[in-house]
VEXDO-622950 format. One record per residue: residue in three letters; x, y, z of N, C-alpha, C in turn. Coordinates in steps of 0.001 Angstrom, whole numbers, plus 500000, padded with zeros to 6 digits. Layout:
N
alaXYZXYZXYZ
...
***
This chain:
378
unk502574728206191628501965727853192914503032727912193998
unk502809728740195020503756728857196119503203728145197351
unk504066727417198019503654726688199216503716727640200409
unk502554728153200823502488729124201915502294728422203254
unk502677729089204356502549728475205685501143727997206019
unk500124728746205592498751728348205899498406726991205286
unk498806726812204024498555725538203352499430724439203954
unk500673724783204277501576723798204880501027723294206211
unk500457724193207010499865723801208287498669722885208075
unk497887723176207051496753722313206729497229720920206326
unk498330720862205565498897719578205152499318718777206384
unk499988719435207314500426718765208547499227718195209301
unk498180718994209423496988718546210160496347717337209509
unk496230717358208182495570716255207472496430714986207475
unk497717715141207217498604713972207163498748713347208554
unk498700714163209597498814713653210970497685712694211321
unk496572712804210596495458711886210842495764710469210367
unk496766710354209480497090709067208866498275708387209542
unk499207709188210057500444708633210613500777709347211917
unk501375708635212866501694709211214174503096709800214264
unk503896709645213213505265710174213243505262711706213164
unk506396712300213567506549713745213417506688714106211939
unk506167715273211569506152715703210168506653717137210062
unk507260717440208930507619718821208617507259719098207161
unk506973720374206872506827720826205491507840721952205305
unk508642721847204248509742722773203998509501723484202672
unk509778724785202619509588725508201357510815725366200471
unk510810726013199319511888725847198326513236726377198824
unk513215727262199798514476727822200303515094726960201406
unk514370725911201819514878725030202869514397725366204260
unk513504726338204393512984726701205707511768725847206054
unk511722725361207285510555724616207767509430725615208015
unk508289725447207320507186726393207460505998725802208214
unk506033724497208495505001723863209324505578722565209881
unk505175722233211111505719721041211741504815720597212879
unk504838719289213137504125718794214319504837719250215590
unk506100719606215487506869720194216582507031721681216294
unk506249722494216963506185723922216642507544724598216742
unk508393724121217670509687724783217861510621724624216659
unk510271723752215710511118723553214525510779724533213391
unk509622725179213472509212726120212425510203727280212361
unk510689727570211163511670728640210961513087728141210847
unk513326726869211217514671726299211100515017726031209640
unk516308726134209320516787725749207992517051724245207990
unk516553723557206971516737722098206874517614721829205656
unk518874721538205954519880721394204896519540720290203900
unk519101719149204396518841718019203493517583718265202660
unk516565718885203266515358719213202487515694720177201359
unk516600721120201635517027722062200595517723721315199457
unk518472720281199813519141719452198813518106718685197975
unk517016718233198628515949717508197927515275718407196893
unk515086719667197238514489720627196283515345720696195024
unk516639720728195196517554720882194062517678719597193232
unk517672718432193896517866717171193179516569716562192661
unk515434716996193250514116716478192889513973714985193253
unk514789714487194142514774713085194538514528712974196043
unk513806711908196438513601711710197876514914711291198524
unk514983711542199816516254711307200518515982710599201839
unk516717709502202065516605708746203312517681709252204286
unk517243709679205463518188710156206482518316709073207547
unk519505708490207632519733707448208628520041708083209980
unk519983707257211024520301707744212370521726708302212396
unk522638707606211724524035708044211718524191709397211043
unk523502709587209903523618710864209193522960711990209980
unk521850711678210665521145712698211452522049713282212528
unk522974712468213056523885712939214096524913713925213547
unk525165713854212248526181714707211643525646716063211188
unk524301716153210973523706717381210433522871718067211513
unk523093719344211698522404720101212748520893720163212512
unk520137719931213593518673720078213605517991719189212560
unk518525718034212298517947717090211344517722715770212060
unk516596715108211760516268713832212388516175712734211340
unk516320711496211802516203710355210884514802710290210297
unk514744709905209023513443709824208370513573709871206865
unk512512710285206200512505710394204736512044711796204359
unk512748712413203436512344713701202859511918713487201413
unk510708713918201087510167713685199742509844715011199053
unk510266715162197799509908716395197075508395716447196808
unk507812717628196954506393717846196657506308718519195289
unk505629717861194350505544718375192976504192719038192716
unk504242720119191943503017720711191394503326721132189963
unk502614720522189026502831720775187602504310720587187244
unk504860719461187705506229719022187406507308719953187972
unk506926720754188951507887721658189598507896721358191084
unk509100721293191686509195721071193130508862722367193849
unk507813722336194679507422723547195407507712723441196902
unk508212722267197331508518722093198739508906720663199032
unk509036720364200321509465719030200751508608718598201932
unk508210717327201923507516716727203061508503715823203775
unk508714716104205063509626715291205848508876714452206871
unk509197713148206920508556712220207864509649711652208760
unk509507711861210058510515711403211010510273709951211401
unk511377709180211514511266707782211925512253706925211174
unk512454705707211597513346704794210874512856704608209441
unk513663704935208434513227704847207029512616703504206656
unk513155702408207191512645701085206837511206700874207317
unk510828701571208391509480701395208960508441702320208322
unk508894703479207846507927704467207333507893704539205814
unk508787703794205157508848703889203697507527703514203043
unk506817702543203627505537702127203045504506703232203004
unk504629704181203945503685705304203970504112706460203081
unk505420706528202803505994707747202235505322708202200941
unk505289707307199934504715707716198650503233708039198764
unk502525707256199578501104707511199779500875708904200360
unk501698709275201357501548710589201990501924711715201035
unk502938711459200195503285712490199213502139712698198225
unk501553711604197739500437711726196801499259712448197454
unk499013712136198702497936712792199440498205714293199549
unk499463714629199837499850716041199953499694716765198625
unk500160716136197549500069716774196228498623716927195791
unk497788715973196147496372716080195823495737717266196559
unk496064717444197834495549718579198603495981719898197981
unk497222719955197523497737721180196908496994721487195613
unk496783720451194791496036720667193536494620721139193811
unk493941720519194784492577720925195127492538722369195603
unk493530722735196424493598724118196914493817725084195761
unk494694724714194850494993725582193712493757725806192848
unk493055724717192508491893724865191631490735725556192346
unk490645725366193652489642726114194415489947727601194369
unk491230727943194524491625729348194453491378729925193062
unk491611729098192033491346729542190668489867729844190468
unk489021728942190985487578729147190877487161730405191619
unk487748730601192813487438731792193597487840733049192838
unk488999732988192194489478734137191425488543734430190253
unk488112733376189559487169733557188451485854734146188946
unk485382733646190098484131734150190672484244735623191010
unk485384736009191621485577737419191967485623738286190722
unk486234737747189643486268738490188392484871738704187823
unk484043737653187871482658737770187406481870738748188262
unk482059738654189589481331739551190490481681741006190194
unk482970741284189984483400742647189677482818743121188345
unk482784742215187366482243742573186043480754742884186129
unk479999742036186838478562742263186967478267743521187775
unk479088743783188784478898745010189572479044746226188658
unk480059746178187810480265747280186861479085747378185894
unk478587746241185431477468746231184484476199746799185125
unk475942746401186359474732746872187043474705748392187142
unk475870748981187403475901750420187661476413751239186478
unk476537750600185322476954751335184122475751751967183432
unk475961753144182902474911753821182138474916753361180681
unk476088753002180190476205752563178811477078751321178733
unk476833750511177715477632749303177469478247749434176085
unk479593749532176045480261749684174742480861748357174292
unk481477748362173138482011747140172555483154746554173390
unk483937747416173996485029746935174845484478746155176029
unk483406746691176629482781746028177777482185744679177356
unk481541744658176182480956743413175666482045742372175426
unk483173742814174857484276741892174585484839741326175884
unk484979742164176913485443741682178214484501740608178755
unk483210740835178549482223739849178992482378738528178273
unk482644738601176981482827737372176195484019736564176707
unk485082737255177111486257736578177648485936735879178967
unk484953736413179698484532735810180965483404734798180780
unk482952734641179539481869733692179271480488734294179422
unk480380735633179398479092736319179559478607736776178191
unk477405736355177822476856736711176509475936737923176643
unk476506739110176585475703740332176632475015740514175282
unk473748740907175317472975741082174095471868740064173966
unk471912739020174793470829738040174836469798738494175862
unk468524738064175724467487738508176667467594737795178014
unk467642738584179094467764738042180440466709738636181373
unk466265737807182316465558738302183499466567738367184628
unk466401739337185506467290739486186650466570738973187903
unk467205738066188628466621737495189841467630737618190971
unk467198738194192086468042738317193277467541737379194359
unk468446736613194950468121735724196065468713736288197350
unk468036736021198444468584736346199758468372735157200680
unk469447734739201337469383733659202316469340734281203695
unk468292733971204435468130734556205772469161734018206748
unk469390732702206718470304732075207664471654731882207003
unk472670732601207483473995732484206871475033732121207937
unk474635731268208891475554730853209946476729730071209366
unk476447729242208359477499728445207733477630728890206287
unk478383729971206088478461730616204787478946729675203679
unk480038728934203945480583728057202907479595726960202548
unk478902726430203555477919725368203309476770725898202458
unk476313727114202778475214727714202026475645728007200595
unk476836728580200429477341728867199081477386727595198236
unk477942726541198823478063725277198089476688724719197731
unk475734724811198672474389724283198423473677725084197338
unk473826726403197369473187727249196348473771726959194960
unk475091726865194895475739726590193612475368725200193101
unk475282724249194009474936722882193625473515722815193057
unk472577723541193691471202723548193187471167724137191776
unk471847725261191596471844725905190282472433724985189216
unk473536724334189531474220723501188534473469722214188220
unk472856721613189248472327720255189082470809720125189092
unk470092721069189699468649720903189856467815721976189164
unk468409723132188917467666724213188271467687724015186762
unk466514724041186104466492723846184638467036725077183932
unk468306725081183667468968726290183181469329726206181704
unk469564727381181151470059727530179792471570727713179864
unk472251727404178786473717727508178772474194728932179028
unk473347729923178748473739731322178927473401731879180313
unk472714731099181157472370731575182495473635731836183310
unk473602732887184119474748733233184968474271733335186408
unk475006732686187328474643732694188747475900732976189566
unk475872734063190359477058734445191126476658734904192521
unk477625734878193433477419735464194752477328736976194621
unk476519737578195475476292739016195346476210739649196748
unk477272739463197519477277740020198867476887738980199900
unk476772739419201137476539738513202256475154737877202178
unk475127736571201908473863735846201859473010736155200650
unk473568736850199665472788737258198483473416736678197222
unk472552736374196233473001735769194974472251736418193820
unk472937736521192688472359737131191488472280736088190384
unk471080735962189799470874735051188668470389735852187470
unk471116735754186370470627736272185093470094735080184322
unk468771735044184163468108733901183530467813734235182076
unk468488733529181196468233733697179763466832733167179445
unk466026733977178761464640733585178489464345733647176992
unk463444732759176589462930732798175215461649733623175190
unk461273734076174026460060734894173894458817734129174313
unk458804732808174083457613732012174377457656731367175766
unk458658731712176582458804731075177897458001731838178950
unk456974731217179540456162731910180547456969732183181810
unk456824733386182348457523733718183580457026732866184745
unk455771732449184656455213731643185732455982730331185898
unk456475729770184785457268728539184864458549728777185665
unk459175729926185413460403730261186142460100730423187620
unk458985731074187901458600731265189300458380729927190008
unk457754728990189333457538727668189931458861726979190240
unk459846727155189351461171726599189609461800727245190838
unk461593728550190996462130729248192163461466728760193442
unk460173728464193385459488727943194568459989726552194938
unk460317725761193934460905724447194236462262724614194930
unk463016725593194441464306725929195051464092726296196530
unk463128727167196770462824727626198136462414726453199036
unk461504725602198553461027724474199357462163723496199674
unk463019723263198686464135722333198868465049722800200002
unk465367724076200004466282724590201026465628724648202398
unk464353724909202441463648724917203716463595723508204296
unk463336722531203448463206721142203900464550720522204264
unk465563720745203427466827720044203600467872720791204427
unk467768722112204460468785722884205167468204723823206231
unk466868723870206318466200724809207222466668726240206941
unk466778726548205670467216727872205226466040728604204608
unk465824729841205029464771730672204462465309731384203227
unk464797731016202083465255731560200807464170732442200210
unk464515733692199932463573734617199288464178735071197960
unk463317735487197033463816735934195736462898736993195149
unk463508737927194425462769738948193692463157738897192230
unk462156738889191334462426738754189899461966740001189156
unk462779740449188229462465741655187467461290741437186525
unk460648742524186162459607742480185130460251742592183755
unk461242743472183664461893743732182379462792742588181956
unk462738742294180662463700741381180059464721742256179358
unk465973742165179787466980743101179284467979742392178380
unk468638743174177549469746742662176752471040743396177110
unk470952744711177310472131745503177653471958746285178965
unk470768746822179192470537747712180339470220746913181600
unk471246746313182189471043745489183381470579746325184572
unk470974747588184610470643748447185754469135748508185997
unk468378748640184930466918748762185061466317747484185641
unk466704746339185096466169745065185590466647744788187010
unk467877745177187306468414744954188658467616745750189690
unk467285746982189381466498747801190314465131747173190562
unk464517746627189517463221745960189690463357744728190585
unk464388743926190321464598742719191131464884743079192585
unk465620744166192787465963744590194149464714745036194916
unk463817745764194251462577746184194900461678744978195186
unk461641744045194241460836742837194455461403742018195617
unk462734741941195717463354741189196811463060741839198157
unk463044743164198191462757743870199442461383743475199976
unk460405743397199077459064742965199468459074741479199819
unk459820740691199035459890739247199282460427738955200678
unk461396739731201128461968739526202456460959739809203555
unk460122740822203344459119741149204362458000740120204400
unk457788739432203271456698738459203193457196737014203175
unk458548736837203127459136735494203099458624734677201908
unk458659735289200726458122734647199535459024734872198328
unk458582734330197212459142734654195900458233735730195310
unk458805736845194893457984737971194415458464738417193039
unk457502738617192145457795739154190817457458740643190813
unk458290741426190151458122742884190182456758743317189666
unk456234742613188645454940743041188088453788742842189057
unk453992742052190123452951741875191141452842743099192052
unk453897743894192071453963744984193042453228746218192535
unk452350746689193346451673747956193052451805748827194298
unk450965748548195280451040749286196534452338748995197280
unk452857747760197144454062747370197875455248748280197576
unk455361748741196311456487749588195927456504750857196759
unk455316751447196962455205752668197757455443752371199232
unk454825751299199725454905750982201154456332750691201591
unk457128750064200734458490749704201120459409750911201229
unk458988752052200683459809753255200756459568754039202044
unk458582753631202824458229754350204056459140753905205192
unk459564754853206017460494754548207100459839753669208160
unk460678752992208926460197752108209982459417752848211062
unk459883754042211412459195754828212456457802755234211999
unk457695755637210718456389756038210185455446754848210136
unk455972753688209724455156752474209694454609752150211085
unk455489752239212074455080751906213437453997752858213940
unk454181754157213686453193755135214130451853754909213430
unk451902754650212122450672754423211363449948753180211877
unk450695752097212081450104750845212547449450751019213912
unk450134751718214810449575751938216151448268752715216094
unk448189753684215192446965754487215078445814753662214503
unk446089752942213399445021752227212705444526751027213515
unk445442750292214100445070749056214806444909749257216307
unk444938750497216718444760750783218146443440750181218638
unk443505749420219714442299748796220269442173747330219926
unk442841746867218834442730745440218480444096744752218339
unk445176745494218601446513744915218452446740743723219389
unk446090743759220526446252742661221484445085741681221437
unk444347741706220318443196740810220155443386739983218875
unk444122738879218974444451738078217783443232737579217023
unk442114737306217726440913736818217045440375737863216079
unk440365739133216514439865740207215650440849740492214516
unk442148740441214809443148740659213750443048739572212678
unk442849738334213106442719737234212150441441737383211327
unk440378737783211976439114738003211264439279739073210195
unk439978740146210550440217741241209614441050740760208422
unk442045739948208701442895739445207621442094738558206660
unk441305737634207199440512736741206349439484737548205554
unk438900738551206173437933739427205509438573740096204290
unk439821740524204440440553741134203319440866740096202241
unk441303738925202670441647737883201708440436737388200926
unk439260737491201522438022737060200857437313738210200154
unk438087739267199845437532740412199097436313741029199781
unk436366741086201098435317741691201923433942741028201737
unk433960739764201357432707739014201241432364738409202601
unk431215738807203147430807738305204462430574736790204401
unk429909736350203350429604734933203215430873734093203091
unk431795734526202202433030733762201993433917733773203236
unk433926734908203941434744735001205154434213734062206233
unk432898734054206425432300733165207425432579731703207089
unk432470731363205810432754729983205388434232729638205613
unk435125730566205250436553730315205395436947730133206857
unk436244730867207754436575730779209182435720729754209921
unk434754729187209179433852728199209777433110728768210995
unk432586729996210808431792730637211869430460731106211280
unk429502731392212139428195731880211696428331733322211215
unk427512733677210227427555735040209692427304736066210787
unk426386735764211696426101736713212784427336736943213663
unk428112735868213855429355736004214637430325736926213922
unk430395736781212596431282737636211810430828739094211893
unk429505739326211752428994740700211856429367741304213209
unk429261740519214251429570741003215596431052741391215699
unk431916740544215122433354740850215181433695742093214361
unk433089742239213191433346743428212375432885744691213098
unk431769744575213841431287745715214630432277746030215759
unk432813744971216373433816745171217420435036745921216864
unk435473745498215684436625746146215050436339747634214825
unk435123747942214341434752749327214089434699750131215389
unk434109749546216421433978750256217696435328750526218345
unk436240749546218239437525749668218928438539750530218167
unk438383750619216825439358751380216029438777752662215438
unk437448752813215465436690753919214818436790753856213302
unk437268752727212755437346752543211305436455751376210914
unk435654751569209868434723750533209432435377749685208336
unk435641748396208579436282747556207563435393747291206365
unk434102747739206432433205747496205300433132748661204340
unk433839749767204640433869750841203647435279750994203075
unk435411751729201979436662751771201232437805752392202032
unk437531753451202776438604754080203550439116753131204633
unk438191752536205367438585751647206454439383750457205964
unk438889749799204915439559748592204447440936748903203868
unk441084750099203235442393750501202710443402750705203829
unk442984751408204870443887751655205996444241750356206713
unk443256749467206859443537748182207494444504747343206648
unk444328747373205343445212746630204445446659747086204628
unk446846748415204632448201748955204772448788748587206129
unk448006748729207190448501748443208541448889746970208695
unk448047746076208171448358744648208272449584744293207430
unk449749744982206305450948744768205485452193745177206249
unk452103746274206991453242746759207766453659745779208860
unk452722745024209408453099744084210482453412742695209931
unk453557742612208588454052741380207989453007740374207572
unk451729740755207552450694739822207119450694739718205598
unk450573738493205107450500738243203667449052738361203218
unk448752739409202439447366739667202044447127739449200556
unk448027738714199920447806738400198505446744737322198400
unk445870737443197442444721736543197326445096735175196778
unk446160735086196046446585733784195520448082733791195410
unk448697732690195840450139732601195796450552731142195767
unk451520730831194892452033729464194840452796729178196097
unk452711727949196550453427727580197783454559726635197464
***
């Protein structure tokens, strides 16, 4: 563990909250790498260098400070990490007045260093997992060497997994979101010991969910909806997810592609989507934005600025084109519904009561983000 200037500056900032005296952090070579007095950074501190070598704290009296260049009265304390001196913390002031703080501040400093080290270790492990999964996703074959590498990382290749991709819409506070997502997975998600959850790019996360043969996918989906509701309620974060249809053991690429397509639809509908639910959506998501816009303008021309008719059309689709059910759902008279459907036909030249018209309307409403699924867990 090397004491770098960035960490030393953080130590100065945190320790300054506890004590008003001037502070310095010195590296193993005796150079001041952080200080409450910026002009001291880069100076050689002879006594701190001596502390590194002796591993003992040193009291600098006013008299001694006058004899040594660029040194002030105070206490210099060795900073230990794993029984090795990695630097020195210097506190300026009369030793008799600041001694009571000295050991406490050193312990605080060493604790910060340990936390930083283990955080960096976790980050390194995470990056290693991310790189391994990236390779797995895009590999055509999985050999024994690759499987062994996975075992060293704690990945059990060969067990049945579903692939689930998450996307967080709001990523203003990336670290907060990462911590919240990881916390949910570790503490609230009913997971198996073989489940793997990692970051997968900006605002995206990958979950490999180990599944049993008798485990209904619907149960997993319900857990994902609880995840979504929790983040919406507690963090005001829009969480979407796409889940693969395939249960894989080695060929992650196939399941990943399914999850990615499901997530693409999930983002447009702001929902949790399973790949097996997708039929028309798979085709529609491949169409360019310009084509979607042109198609929508043609089909909905005449009613785009009439929300009452658009809503009527949507409910009509959701009620399987049943006039009676639509009127009941909208709490309107059947004659009123007939009149609105006639208006839609007159204004668009498409009849929502025949197969061609209703198909085109379904596609157009899907393009503008309307959720037209007949049943969906909330």
